N, C-alpha and C positions, 0 to 999 in steps of 0.2 A: 589826135582825131578833131577833126577831120583834115587829112592830109592833101596833098595835089591831086590823087585821083578824085577823091570825093569832091573837091573843090571844082575840078574841070567838069565832073559829071553835072553837078549843080549848075554850072555856067551854061552847059549844052541845053540842059533841059528848062532852064528858067529864062533863056534868052528868048525864045519865042514869045513869052509872056510880056515882056519888057521893050524889046527894040522895036522902034518905030511908033511907040505908044507915048501919051503924054501924060504925066502925073497931075491928076486932078487935086489930089488933097494927101497929107500924110497924117498919121497919128503916132505920137511917141509915148513912152513912159516918162516918169521923171528923170533929172539929171543922175546919172551914176557912172561907174567905170566904163561902161559899154561905149560911152558918147565921148569920143575925142574931141569932136566937135558937139556944141551944145545942142540939145532939143530944140530949143527956140531958133537957133541959127539955121538949122536943118528945115524946121517949119517955115523960116522966111526964105531959104534958097531953093528948094525943090519944086513946090506947087507950081503948075504952069510949063515947066521945064520937058521937053521930049527927050527920051532915050535914044541915042544915035548908035551906040554899040555897047556890048558887055564883053570885056576882055579879063583875062586871068593874069597875075603876075605872082608866081610861087603859088602860096595859100591865100592870095588876096583878090578880091574881086573887084573890078573897076567899072562903074557904070559911067559911060561918057555921055555928057548931057549936051543938048544943042547950043548953048552958050560957052562950050569949050570947059566948062567945070567939070568935076569929077566927084562922084559920090564913091568911097571906099568901103568894102564890107570885108571883115575878117571874121570868119565863123569860130575862131578860137576853139575850145576842146569840145563844146557841146552846142554850138550855133546850129540853128537849121533855116534855111532859107527856101520857102516853099510856097506852093499855091493855095488861095484860100480855099480851093476845091478838096484838098488834099485828105486823104484819111489814112491813119497809121496808129498802130498803139504806142509806137515810140512818141507821138506827140500827146499821149496822155499820162496824167500822174500814175503812181505805181498802183495807187487804189484801184483808179479806173481800169487799168491794165488787167488787173488780176479778177474784175467783177464784170467785165464786159467781153462777150465774145466778138470776134472780127467782124462777124454779120451785124453786129448790134452798134457798132461804131457809129457814131453820126460825124459829120463833118466837124473840123477843128473850129473851136470857139475861142478869139483872141483873150489870152489871159494876162497876168500881171509879168509874165516873162516875155510877152509879145513886145519888144522895144521898139519896132519900126514897122508900120503897115503902109504900103505904097497903095494908095487907091488910085487906079487907073481909069481914064476916061473910056468909054465905049462899053462893050457888053463883056469884055474878057475878064478873067478872075483878078483880084487884088492879089498882092505879094506880101508874105509875111517874115519878118526876121525875129526870130525866137531864140534865147540863150538863158537857160536856167541857171548857169552858174557866172554868168557875166564877164567871162574872159574874152569873148568876142568883142569886136570893136566897129565902131562907125564913124567915118572920117569924111567931111566935106573939104575938097580942095577947089579954091578959085581957079579961074582961068590962068594957067601958066606956072602956077605954084606946086611945088613939090612937098615931100615931108620925110624925115629921116627914117621912117618906118619903111618905106619903100626904097629910099635911096641907098641904104645900106645891104640890100638883097644881092646875093650873088646870081649867077647864070642860072635859068631855069633847069631844073633836074631833068626833063626831056631832051634837053640838049648837051646833057654831059658826055664829055668823051675821056677816054684813058688818059691822053697826054695831060689835059688840064686836071684831072684829079690827081695824076700822080705827082704833078708840080705842087698842088695845094698840099701834099702831105709831107713834102720835104722839110726837114728839120723841126717837125712838129711832135712834140711829145705827148700829146693827147691820145687816148685811144681812138682808133679809127671810128668807132660807132660815133664818138662825141664829134668827129669831124664832120661826118654825113649829115649830123643833125644842126651843124651850124649853118643857119640862113644866109650867113655872109659868104660863105663858100659856094653853096648850092641850094637854090631856093625851091622848097616843096617837099622835101623828105622829111619824113617823122618816124617814130619809133616802129610802127608796122614795117614798112617798107626798108627801113634801114636793116632789120633783122634779117627779112627775106632776101635782100640783095647780097648780104654778106654770107647766107647760107650757100646763094648759088656761086658765089667766087670762092667759097672754101675759105673764107677769112673769119677768124674769130672776133667778136666785137669788141674784146678788150685789148687786143694787140695793138702796139704803139703805131700810130700814124706813118711815122718815117720808116718803119720796118714793113711796109707793103712795097712790094716789088713793082717793076712797071707792067709785067705780065698780070699780076694779080690786081692792079688798078684798070687793066683794060677789062679784065672779067668782072671787076666790081661795077665798071660804068655800064657795060652791057647789062649785068643783072639789074642795076637800078632802072633803066630804060626799060627792060622786059617786064619787071613786076609792076611797074607804073602803068605801061599801056595796057597789060592784061587786067588790072583792076579797073581802068576806065572802061575797059571791053564789057567787064561783069556788072558796072555798075557802083564800083567802090566797096568798103568795107563796112557793113551794118554789125557793129560789136555792141555798140551800147545805144548813143543818142542819134547817130547818123540815119538820115532818111532823106531820099532824092525827092526833088520838088513836087512829084506827083504823089507822093507818099509811099512808094514802093521800097523794098530793101535792095540794098546791093547785093552781090554774090560772092564776091572775093574772100570773104571769110571762110568761106568753105573750101579754098584752095590754100591756105596758109600751110608752109612747110615747117615753120619753127615757132613762129609768134605765137604766145598764148597757150603752147602745148608742152608746157613743162612735165616731165615725166613720162609722155607718151612716147612711143617708139617713133625712131626716125624712119622715113618714108623711104630713105635710100639704103640705110644699112642696119636698122633696127635697134641702134643704140637709144638709150632714153635722153630725150632733150632736156637739157640743163637750163637753169635761169643764174643769172647775176646781175648785180646792181652795176652800171657802167655809165659814167658820167650823170649820175642822181636817177637814172632811168633803168627799167628792168631790160634786160637784154636776153634773149633766147638763142639757143645754137645747139649745134650736135657737137659732142666732144671728140667723135671720131673723123667726121667729114669735114670739120672745119680746124685749121690749126694757126 
């Protein structure tokens, strides 16, 4: 978390707050693992620049600036990108969440986990990047420069087709779920949507990738696109920290068929949803519907 749908929803909602506007100033926290580019370099490179476009590449957001440089934002596991006007219990500490009713929650005040504040010119809101666990990343690319983090990404998961996915599975001994999570094979899919797509295709997550047939690869590719598009439609999955830029929750968590439903009945056959560890990640599946 967040995966492709959450990042795409963030892009769509935050773009109107950024594109066409000029960065008046920025505020950062001190150097940490979040900063692939140092805070001092960001404070030098960003103020005065206008944002021409906001794009997504896999799970990365790319702010294209008017000098042809790019600010890259990766939300990591707990990163949040949101408006200074947003309100959400997910932006509060656990203590505050339990002590304040929703109607009592004030607008978010930047804290020690708010690693970047983009203060924009004009009367619109500022934009905050916050990450409690610091797995997210901030990276500035000079004009014409790339970075290995982006160069190694495979095709966007929304564009995956059965033929390409089947070709990627050939002679691969890794479990099929591990292959789906490999961002060099396909960019954007994470734990939640891999489990959901495998359920749709009727394939167990621990099956060796090379044993996936062409027909199953077609079904799996269609399942990946289906769950990603549906999650985007519903605003993503708000299971723990994810919140949309305006502070609202996503809704896809209410439509999960297997992920996080260990021991609950399968919605197709009634069998108990099982859980096992695959590629060091929890994998959820129906032992009857998936083989």
